[in-house]
C-alpha positions in Angstrom: 88.0 5.2 97.6 89.2 1.3 97.2 92.2 0.1 95.6 90.1 0.9 92.2 92.2 3.3 91.3 95.1 1.0 93.0 91.7 2.7 92.4 75.6 15.1 68.1 74.1 18.4 69.1 74.4 20.5 72.2 71.2 21.9 73.9 71.3 25.0 75.9 70.7 24.2 79.9 67.6 24.5 80.5 66.5 25.8 84.2 64.3 23.4 86.5 61.3 25.1 85.7 61.6 24.3 82.0 62.0 20.7 83.0 59.1 20.3 85.1 57.0 21.7 82.9 57.8 19.1 80.3 56.4 16.2 82.5 53.3 15.0 81.7 50.2 14.6 84.2 50.7 10.8 83.6 54.4 10.8 85.0 53.7 12.6 87.8 53.1 9.3 90.1 56.5 8.5 89.5 58.0 11.6 90.9 59.0 12.0 94.8 58.1 15.1 96.5 60.9 17.5 97.6 63.0 15.4 100.0 62.0 16.1 104.0 65.6 15.7 104.9 67.1 18.7 102.7 69.2 20.9 104.7 69.2 24.5 105.6 71.6 27.3 104.0 73.7 27.6 107.2 74.3 23.8 108.3 75.0 22.9 111.4 76.6 20.0 109.6 79.3 22.8 108.2 80.9 23.4 111.9 80.4 20.0 113.2 80.1 17.6 109.8 81.3 14.2 109.0 84.1 15.7 106.7 87.4 14.3 107.8 89.4 17.9 107.9 86.7 19.6 110.0 86.1 16.4 112.6 89.5 16.2 113.0 90.5 19.9 113.1 87.4 20.6 115.4 87.7 17.6 117.9 91.4 17.4 118.1 92.1 21.2 118.8 89.6 21.1 121.5 90.7 17.6 122.9 94.3 18.5 122.6 94.4 22.0 124.2 92.7 19.7 127.3 95.4 17.0 126.9 98.0 19.3 126.5 97.3 21.2 129.9 97.9 17.7 131.6 100.4 16.0 129.8 102.9 19.2 130.4 103.0 18.4 133.9 102.6 14.2 133.5 106.0 13.8 131.6 103.7 11.7 129.0 104.9 12.3 125.3 102.3 12.1 122.5 103.4 10.3 119.0 101.6 12.1 116.5 100.4 11.2 113.2 98.7 12.5 110.3 94.9 11.4 110.1 95.1 11.6 106.5 97.9 8.8 106.7 95.2 6.4 107.3 92.6 7.3 104.6 93.1 5.3 101.1 92.1 7.7 98.5 91.8 5.1 96.0 95.5 5.9 94.7 96.8 3.8 92.2 99.6 2.0 93.0 99.6 3.3 96.9 100.6 1.1 100.1 98.0 0.2 102.5 97.9 2.2 105.6 97.7 0.7 109.1 97.3 2.1 112.5 94.6 4.4 112.5 92.0 3.0 115.2 94.2 4.3 117.9 94.0 8.1 116.8 90.3 7.7 115.6 89.3 6.7 119.1 90.7 10.1 120.2 88.3 11.7 117.8 84.7 10.9 119.0 83.2 9.5 122.3 81.8 6.4 121.8 78.3 5.5 123.2 77.2 2.2 124.3 74.1 0.7 123.3 71.3 -2.0 125.0 73.4 -4.9 123.6 76.7 -3.7 125.1 78.2 -2.5 121.7 79.4 0.9 121.3 78.4 2.8 118.4 81.9 3.4 117.3 82.3 -0.5 117.1 85.0 -0.7 120.6 84.2 -2.1 123.8 84.7 -0.8 127.2 88.6 -1.0 127.0 88.5 0.8 123.7 89.1 -2.1 121.3 87.4 -3.1 118.0 84.4 -5.1 119.6 84.8 -8.2 117.2 88.3 -9.0 119.6 85.9 -11.4 121.4 85.1 -13.6 119.1 87.0 -16.6 117.8 88.9 -17.1 114.8 87.4 -19.8 112.3 89.7 -22.6 111.0 87.4 -24.2 109.0 88.4 -22.1 106.0 91.8 -23.9 105.8 90.3 -27.7 106.1 91.8 -29.4 102.5 90.5 -31.4 99.8 91.3 -34.5 101.9 87.8 -33.4 103.8 85.7 -33.3 100.8 82.1 -34.3 101.2 79.0 -34.1 99.4 77.1 -31.1 100.2 74.2 -33.3 101.9 76.9 -34.3 104.7 78.5 -31.2 104.8 78.5 -29.4 108.6 79.7 -25.4 108.6 81.7 -24.1 111.2 79.7 -21.2 111.2 76.9 -20.4 111.3 75.8 -23.5 113.2 71.8 -24.3 114.3 71.1 -24.3 118.1 72.2 -27.6 119.0 74.2 -28.7 115.6 77.2 -30.4 116.8 80.9 -28.7 115.7 82.6 -30.8 112.8 85.5 -30.6 114.6 87.6 -32.8 115.4 88.1 -33.4 111.7 87.6 -36.4 109.9 89.5 -37.2 106.6 87.3 -38.6 103.9 90.1 -39.3 101.3 93.9 -41.1 102.0 94.5 -39.3 98.4 92.7 -37.0 96.8 89.6 -36.5 94.9 89.3 -36.1 91.5 87.9 -33.0 89.8 85.7 -32.6 86.7 85.3 -30.2 84.3 83.1 -27.1 85.0 80.7 -25.7 82.6 78.2 -22.7 83.6 77.5 -21.7 80.2 74.6 -22.7 78.8 74.7 -26.2 76.6 75.1 -24.2 73.0 74.5 -27.7 71.2 71.5 -28.4 73.4 68.0 -28.1 70.9 66.3 -25.9 73.7 69.0 -23.6 72.8 69.0 -23.7 69.1 65.6 -23.3 68.7 65.7 -20.1 70.7 69.1 -18.7 69.9 71.9 -18.7 66.7 74.2 -21.5 67.0 77.6 -20.8 68.7 80.9 -21.4 67.1 83.5 -22.9 68.9 86.2 -20.2 69.7 89.7 -21.2 69.6 93.1 -19.8 71.3 95.6 -20.2 68.9 95.5 -18.8 65.5 95.7 -22.2 63.8 92.1 -22.6 65.2 93.6 -26.0 66.6 93.2 -25.2 70.6 89.7 -24.7 71.9 89.4 -22.8 75.2 90.1 -25.2 78.1 87.7 -26.3 80.6 88.3 -25.3 84.2 88.3 -28.2 86.5 86.3 -28.4 90.1 85.4 -30.6 92.8 81.8 -32.1 93.7 81.1 -31.7 97.2 82.0 -29.2 99.7 85.4 -29.3 102.6 83.9 -30.0 105.5 83.8 -27.5 108.2 84.0 -24.5 106.1 82.0 -21.6 106.7 79.1 -20.5 105.1 79.2 -17.2 103.9 78.0 -14.4 106.6 76.6 -11.7 103.8 75.0 -12.6 100.7 74.5 -16.2 99.2 75.1 -18.4 96.4 72.1 -19.8 96.0 70.0 -16.6 95.8 72.3 -15.7 93.0 71.9 -18.5 91.2 75.8 -19.9 91.9 76.2 -23.2 92.6 77.5 -23.8 96.0 78.0 -27.3 96.1 81.2 -27.6 94.2 84.6 -26.3 95.2 87.8 -24.8 93.3 91.5 -25.4 94.1 94.3 -23.8 92.5 95.0 -26.1 89.9 91.6 -26.8 88.7 91.4 -22.8 88.3 94.0 -21.6 86.9 96.0 -25.1 85.8 94.7 -24.7 82.4 95.8 -21.6 81.9 99.2 -22.4 82.9 99.5 -22.6 87.0 101.7 -25.6 87.8 104.1 -25.7 84.7 107.2 -23.6 83.4 107.8 -21.3 80.6 109.5 -24.3 78.3 106.1 -25.4 78.3 104.1 -22.2 77.9 103.4 -21.9 81.7 104.1 -19.6 84.2 106.2 -21.2 86.5 104.3 -20.2 89.7 102.5 -23.0 91.3 105.8 -25.3 90.8 106.9 -24.8 94.4 103.7 -25.6 96.0 102.0 -28.9 97.0 100.3 -30.7 93.9 99.1 -34.3 94.3 96.5 -35.0 91.7 97.2 -32.3 89.6 97.7 -33.5 86.7 94.1 -34.3 86.0 93.5 -30.7 84.9 95.9 -31.2 81.6 94.8 -35.1 81.0 92.3 -33.8 78.3 93.9 -31.0 76.8 97.9 -31.0 77.6 99.5 -28.3 79.1 98.7 -25.6 76.6 101.4 -23.4 75.5 100.7 -19.5 75.9 104.1 -18.4 74.7 102.8 -16.9 71.5 98.7 -16.2 71.9 97.6 -13.1 71.4 94.2 -12.7 73.3 92.9 -9.8 71.1 93.3 -11.6 68.3 91.5 -14.8 69.6 88.6 -12.6 70.9 88.3 -11.0 67.7 88.4 -14.1 65.7 85.8 -15.4 68.1 83.3 -12.5 67.6 83.7 -12.6 63.8 82.4 -16.4 64.1 79.5 -15.6 65.8 78.8 -12.3 65.6 75.1 -13.0 63.6 74.2 -13.9 67.2 74.3 -10.2 68.3 72.2 -7.1 68.5 73.9 -4.7 66.2 73.9 -3.2 62.8 74.3 -5.3 59.9 76.7 -4.3 57.5 74.6 -4.5 53.7 77.5 -6.3 51.7 78.4 -8.6 54.9 77.5 -12.2 53.3 77.1 -13.7 56.9 74.3 -11.3 57.3 72.5 -11.8 54.2 72.4 -15.5 54.9 71.1 -14.9 58.0 68.1 -12.8 56.4 67.4 -16.0 54.3 66.7 -18.1 57.5 63.3 -18.9 57.7 63.0 -19.2 61.1 63.6 -16.3 63.5 66.0 -16.3 66.2 66.4 -14.3 69.3 69.3 -12.1 68.9 71.6 -11.0 72.1 73.2 -7.9 73.5 77.2 -7.8 74.5 78.7 -6.7 77.3 82.3 -5.3 77.7 84.2 -6.1 80.9 86.3 -2.9 81.1 89.7 -3.4 83.5 91.4 -0.4 85.0 95.1 -0.4 84.8 97.6 2.2 85.0 101.6 2.9 84.3 103.3 1.3 87.0 101.4 -1.7 88.2 103.1 -4.6 88.7 101.6 -7.5 86.8 102.3 -10.7 88.4 102.4 -14.0 87.1 99.2 -14.8 89.3 97.7 -11.8 88.0 98.6 -12.6 84.0 96.5 -16.5 85.0 93.8 -14.4 86.4 93.0 -12.0 83.5 93.8 -15.3 80.8 90.9 -17.0 82.6 88.7 -14.0 82.4 89.0 -14.0 78.5 88.7 -17.3 78.2 85.7 -18.1 80.4 84.0 -14.9 79.5 85.0 -14.4 75.6 86.0 -17.5 74.3 83.5 -20.2 75.8 80.5 -17.6 75.7 80.8 -17.4 71.6 81.8 -13.4 72.0 78.7 -12.6 74.5 81.4 -10.9 76.5 84.5 -8.9 76.0 87.6 -7.8 77.9 89.2 -4.4 77.6 92.0 -2.7 79.4 92.0 0.8 80.0 95.4 1.8 80.9 96.0 5.4 82.5 99.1 7.3 81.1 100.0 9.4 84.0 102.4 11.8 81.9 100.1 14.2 80.5 103.1 15.2 78.0 102.9 11.8 76.6 102.3 11.9 72.7 100.5 8.6 72.8 98.2 9.9 70.4 100.4 11.9 67.7 103.3 8.9 67.8 102.3 5.6 67.5 105.7 4.7 68.9 105.1 6.3 71.9 101.9 4.2 72.6 103.6 1.0 72.0 106.6 2.1 74.4 103.9 2.4 77.1 102.3 -0.6 76.1 105.7 -2.6 76.0 106.8 -1.0 79.5 103.7 -1.7 81.1 101.3 -4.4 79.9 102.2 -8.1 79.1 102.1 -8.4 75.1 99.7 -11.1 75.2 97.2 -8.2 76.2 98.5 -5.3 74.2 95.6 -5.4 72.0 93.2 -5.2 74.6 94.6 -1.9 75.9 92.9 1.6 75.4 95.2 4.1 76.4 93.9 7.5 78.2 95.1 10.6 80.4 93.9 13.2 82.9 95.0 15.3 80.1 92.4 13.8 77.5 89.7 14.2 80.0 90.2 17.7 80.3 89.7 18.2 76.9 86.7 15.9 76.5 84.8 17.4 79.9 86.0 21.4 79.4 84.5 24.5 81.0 84.2 25.3 84.5 82.9 23.2 86.6 82.0 25.4 89.4 82.0 25.1 93.2 83.1 21.9 95.3 80.9 21.3 98.4 83.9 19.7 100.0 87.1 18.3 98.5 89.0 16.1 101.2 91.6 14.6 98.8 92.4 18.1 97.2 92.0 16.4 94.0 91.2 17.8 90.7 87.9 17.2 89.1 89.3 15.6 86.1 92.0 13.6 88.3 91.1 9.6 88.6 90.9 10.0 92.4 87.5 11.9 92.2 86.4 11.0 88.6 87.3 7.8 87.5 84.4 7.2 85.9 85.1 9.9 83.1 87.5 7.5 81.0 84.8 4.9 81.4 82.3 7.2 80.1 84.1 8.2 77.0 85.0 4.3 76.6 81.3 3.8 76.3 80.5 6.3 74.0 82.9 5.1 71.7 82.0 1.4 71.6 78.4 1.5 70.9 78.4 -2.3 70.1 77.8 -2.7 74.4 75.2 -2.7 76.0 76.4 -3.0 79.3 79.6 -2.0 80.7 81.6 -4.1 84.0 83.8 -1.7 85.8 86.7 -4.0 87.3 89.9 -3.3 89.2 93.1 -5.2 88.9 93.3 -6.5 92.2 90.0 -8.4 92.4 90.0 -12.6 92.6 86.9 -14.6 91.9 87.4 -18.3 93.3 85.0 -19.9 90.6 84.0 -19.3 86.5 84.1 -15.8 85.5 80.8 -16.8 83.4 78.9 -17.8 86.2 79.4 -14.7 88.3 78.7 -12.1 85.6 76.0 -14.0 84.0 74.0 -15.0 87.5 74.5 -11.6 88.5 72.8 -10.0 85.5 69.5 -12.7 85.6 69.4 -12.1 89.3 69.3 -8.1 89.0 66.9 -8.8 86.1 64.0 -10.2 88.3 64.2 -8.0 90.8 61.3 -5.9 91.1 61.5 -1.9 91.2 59.0 -1.5 94.2 61.6 -1.2 97.0 64.6 -2.1 95.2 66.7 1.2 96.6 65.6 0.3 100.4 66.3 -3.2 99.8 69.9 -2.3 98.2 70.7 -0.3 101.3 70.9 -3.2 103.3 73.5 -5.9 104.0 71.6 -9.7 103.6 72.7 -11.7 106.2 70.9 -14.9 105.7 71.5 -16.6 108.7 70.1 -13.7 110.8 67.4 -12.5 107.9 65.7 -16.2 106.5 64.9 -16.2 103.4 65.0 -13.6 100.5 61.3 -13.1 100.8 61.6 -12.6 104.7 64.1 -9.9 104.0 62.3 -8.1 101.5 58.9 -7.8 103.9 61.8 -7.2 106.8 62.9 -3.6 105.0 59.4 -3.1 104.0 58.5 -2.8 107.6 61.4 -0.9 108.6 60.9 1.7 106.0 57.0 1.8 107.2 58.7 2.1 110.7 60.7 5.0 109.6 58.1 6.9 108.3 59.8 7.5 105.2 58.4 7.0 101.5 59.9 4.4 99.4 62.2 6.1 96.5 60.1 5.4 93.2 61.1 6.7 89.9 63.3 10.0 89.4 63.9 12.2 92.1 63.0 15.9 92.1 65.1 18.4 94.2 65.7 22.0 94.2 68.3 22.9 91.1 67.7 19.6 89.2 68.3 19.9 85.8 67.3 17.5 82.7 69.2 15.7 80.4 68.2 15.3 76.6 66.2 12.4 77.1 63.8 14.0 79.7 63.4 17.0 77.5 62.1 14.8 74.7 59.5 13.3 76.9 61.5 9.8 77.3 60.1 7.9 80.8 63.0 5.6 82.4 60.2 3.7 84.1 59.5 0.4 82.0 56.2 -0.5 80.7 55.6 -2.9 83.6 55.3 -0.1 86.0 52.7 1.8 84.1 49.8 -0.8 85.4 49.2 -0.2 88.7 47.2 -3.9 88.6 50.1 -5.9 90.0 53.1 -3.4 91.0 55.0 -6.0 92.7 55.9 -7.0 88.7 57.1 -3.4 88.2 60.8 -3.8 86.8 60.7 -7.6 86.7 62.4 -8.5 83.4 63.9 -5.0 82.9 67.4 -5.0 82.8 69.4 -3.2 85.6 71.6 -0.1 84.9 73.2 -0.5 87.8 74.8 -3.7 89.6 76.8 -3.0 92.7 78.7 -5.4 94.5 78.3 -3.3 97.9 74.8 -1.8 99.4 74.2 1.5 97.6 73.6 3.7 100.6 72.3 7.5 101.3 75.7 9.2 101.8 74.0 12.4 103.6 75.1 12.2 107.2 76.8 8.6 106.6 80.1 9.7 107.9 81.8 8.4 105.0 85.1 10.9 104.3 83.7 11.6 100.2 80.2 12.2 101.1 80.3 15.6 99.9 82.9 15.5 97.1 79.8 17.0 95.0 80.6 19.9 92.1 79.0 22.0 89.8 75.6 22.0 91.7 74.0 25.5 92.7 75.7 26.6 95.8 72.4 28.3 96.8 70.9 25.4 96.9 70.6 22.4 99.4 73.2 19.4 98.3 71.5 17.0 96.0 70.5 13.7 97.4 73.3 10.9 96.9 73.8 7.1 96.8 76.9 5.6 96.9 78.5 2.5 96.6 82.2 1.4 98.1 84.4 0.2 95.7 84.1 1.0 91.9 83.1 -2.7 90.5 79.8 -2.5 89.1 77.8 -3.0 86.0 76.6 0.2 84.2 74.0 0.4 81.2 74.7 2.6 78.1 71.6 4.7 79.5 73.2 5.0 82.4 76.9 5.7 81.3 74.8 8.1 78.7 73.5 10.1 81.5 76.6 10.2 83.4 78.2 11.4 80.1 75.7 14.3 79.7 75.8 15.4 83.2 79.4 15.8 82.8 80.0 17.7 79.8 76.6 19.8 79.3 75.6 20.7 83.4 79.2 20.0 84.4 78.1 18.0 87.4 80.5 15.7 89.1 80.9 13.7 92.3 82.9 11.2 93.8 83.9 8.2 91.5 82.0 5.6 93.9 79.2 7.9 94.2 78.4 9.2 90.7 77.0 6.6 89.1 74.6 5.5 91.9 73.1 9.3 92.3 72.7 9.6 88.8 70.6 6.8 88.7 68.8 7.9 91.7 68.4 11.4 90.0 67.1 10.0 86.6 64.8 7.1 87.5 67.4 4.4 86.8 67.1 0.3 88.1 70.2 0.0 90.4 70.2 -2.8 92.3 72.9 -4.1 95.0 73.4 -8.0 94.3 74.5 -9.6 97.5 77.1 -12.0 96.4 79.0 -14.4 99.4 81.0 -12.6 101.8 82.7 -14.3 104.6 83.7 -13.2 107.8 87.2 -14.2 109.6 85.5 -14.7 113.1 82.8 -16.3 114.7 80.5 -13.4 115.2 77.2 -13.4 116.8 74.8 -12.7 114.1 72.9 -9.8 116.1 76.7 -8.6 115.7 76.9 -8.6 112.4 73.4 -7.0 111.8 74.3 -4.5 114.2 77.8 -3.4 113.1 77.0 -3.6 109.3 73.3 -2.4 109.1 73.8 0.0 111.4 72.4 3.0 109.9 69.1 4.5 109.5 66.3 2.1 109.6 68.8 -0.6 110.5 70.5 -0.4 106.7 73.8 1.1 106.1 72.7 4.8 105.2 73.1 8.0 107.1 74.1 8.1 110.7 75.6 4.9 111.9 76.7 3.7 108.3 79.3 0.6 108.4 81.1 2.9 105.8 81.6 6.1 108.6 85.4 6.3 108.5 85.0 5.4 112.1 83.1 1.9 111.8 85.0 0.7 108.8 87.5 -1.8 110.6 84.6 -3.8 110.5 85.3 -5.0 107.3 88.7 -6.0 107.9 87.6 -9.4 108.7 85.5 -9.8 105.2 86.3 -11.4 101.9 85.2 -7.9 100.4 86.2 -4.9 101.1 88.5 -1.9 100.1 90.5 -2.3 103.7 89.7 -6.1 103.9 93.1 -8.2 105.1 91.3 -11.4 105.4 91.0 -11.5 101.8 94.7 -11.7 100.8 95.1 -13.8 103.8 92.6 -16.2 102.7 94.0 -16.1 98.9 97.5 -16.5 99.6 96.6 -19.5 101.4 94.3 -21.2 98.9 97.3 -20.6 96.4 99.6 -22.5 98.6 101.6 -20.3 100.3 102.5 -20.3 103.8 101.1 -17.1 105.9 100.9 -15.7 109.3 97.3 -16.6 110.5 96.4 -13.4 112.1 96.3 -14.5 115.7 97.6 -11.1 116.9 96.9 -10.0 120.2 95.6 -7.2 118.6 93.4 -8.7 116.3 95.7 -7.9 113.7 95.1 -10.2 110.5 98.1 -9.1 108.6 101.6 -10.5 109.8 100.4 -11.6 113.5 100.3 -15.0 115.0 102.1 -18.3 113.4 103.2 -19.1 110.2 100.7 -21.8 108.7 100.1 -23.2 105.4 102.5 -23.8 102.7 103.7 -26.5 101.0 105.5 -28.2 103.9 101.9 -28.3 105.9 99.6 -29.2 103.0 102.1 -32.3 101.9 101.8 -33.6 105.6 100.5 -36.8 106.3 98.4 -35.4 108.9 97.3 -32.7 106.9 93.7 -32.3 105.0 95.7 -31.1 102.0 95.7 -28.2 99.8 92.7 -25.6 100.1 89.3 -25.6 97.9 87.2 -23.0 98.1 83.4 -22.5 96.8 83.0 -19.1 94.2 84.0 -16.2 95.9 85.0 -13.0 95.1 88.2 -11.5 97.0 89.6 -7.9 97.4 92.0 -6.3 98.0 94.7 -8.5 96.5 98.0 -6.7 97.2 100.5 -9.2 96.4 100.2 -12.9 95.9 103.6 -14.7 96.0 105.5 -13.9 99.5 108.1 -12.8 97.4 106.0 -10.0 96.1 105.5 -8.2 99.2 106.9 -5.0 99.3 
């Protein structure tokens, strides 16, 4: 739904009865009873459900019939719009749709609760309720207002009685100086080399003369900048006492100098005082002749004894390793799989972004991570596997040369060959897309990629229009560590709720709150694989394998169940119950017995997530063997649910553009069942998703792009429109003139944050 799409032997299928018989009695404690919310075969939802088409037809026909009787004599003229014009099906390259709120307000009547907030997020005038909150200005303070974390006062949220940081007092008359930012372990330290293999330095150039550069950060926080409203840096182990400007973040990769010096030109048209500090150590690196695939492969080859994988008998390095007297631990590898497609417009900023990703994740980690591009070839007739020249032509026309060697081509025709056969009936298909199409099954090529790349234990599914202001290694490493530390007890319930630190308090308080809300709702927590009518086993289950770790077998301390176990799924938005959620694709479920109730489903909006090999193998088998499928954002989480795998939502920092009341944030973003994001009242209901427009992370966010371009140094409309619009309304602010002014606080410096979607970067790219 997001811009994601911007978005062996074969065993006979076993019946559920045979599957049940394979379970030993000792495993029974891991299985849920039949869900009590299963729907009858003749469902009321069939008539009045959340399916977008059905809701449009039934409500619109009823309302318009009545209105037409009045309008026929009133002289009022209606302007018609198709509801689907306001739905983003995740189509790659699609432009954003706007203006749907007025149409939506005709569909369902809103009900006002005790707090005066309406169920559909509108006030009594029919406008979004967040209009009553004032815009936050602290995001646009600059480096001259940098202070230490101990002297920092956020504009939002503030404690009762806490003074405002405004009017702002500048700390510097000139610019502060950045320092190298290195979140990777100290690979030379004795504490590391006593436990792990030594890490060899990796280089950008083929002559091994240019080591991967440092990026730079400023020690401190810009005074007055808001804190994240949702999620937390410190919870995940990400530093919150430093900030990044555009030159410290991307200067080492070519920002701020021209093609003649090996840069990318962009940045030369922005304010640049003090930027030369980032090149003082390495100079301006010439990237004109860099082959990132070669650099990544050389890095791996020099460090491959560090990793868990089969060793070749004739490998001299492996033989030398075996002769070592001490036993050192080996680590697993992770692939970052970036989804791109024929026709994607590569900008200079996107080139910088992926240079940073390869350098920080692969080269600076000694090959622990590897970056790949999955390139969707839309022309099913292109002979990309039969003719190397045709494949090369696709690369030449669609991908910068420096990334060619990292690309794997795929097509929907290939998916039809890999996953043939009749997939059976679909409950609902709002997009009218084919089951092998990228709209509905973007996971298929990722599944195939995982099956053909056994060297990786985990796979990050990533998108082209996401940006991380910070070091990529810190993001992916800390998310993995935090998810590994989480207990399986209550993990599904915690993962369906947004964590709002200023409202919920500490993580322990949040955990207790979720437990109490689950009990109050009369629901049994999910624990282990889920049983439901028509469930079919996968091979590992038939062989008696248990997905639950050994730590869950000891009932003496169940709080440790799953602690230390790598997560099979890490999502960046809550994992919610799709049933009755109002999410438009909630019933896009294919291949299950239509005589049985629709299987239980979980979903995380935005496909960006980390998936384990074990999860992808289960998804792969469910696809080829059982012909099961669900919408792209729903299939991974649902397969983890069905097979008892460890899934967790990582509450990364998310900012809001307005000064919301804390209880209103919880009301809007946790308005579903048991005060979560699930079921009725979900923030992912089509009528509620407008609340995300002012966040820094969601597929329909408008604030993310505004903040990103201001951070890059370009003037933007500040979004102060009378209708609350953030895109193209208000006054023109920022840019080189404002940032260079003596009265200015300088260029922006932000703490680490994920931004999505980024539809354009330089103002000249706004098409």
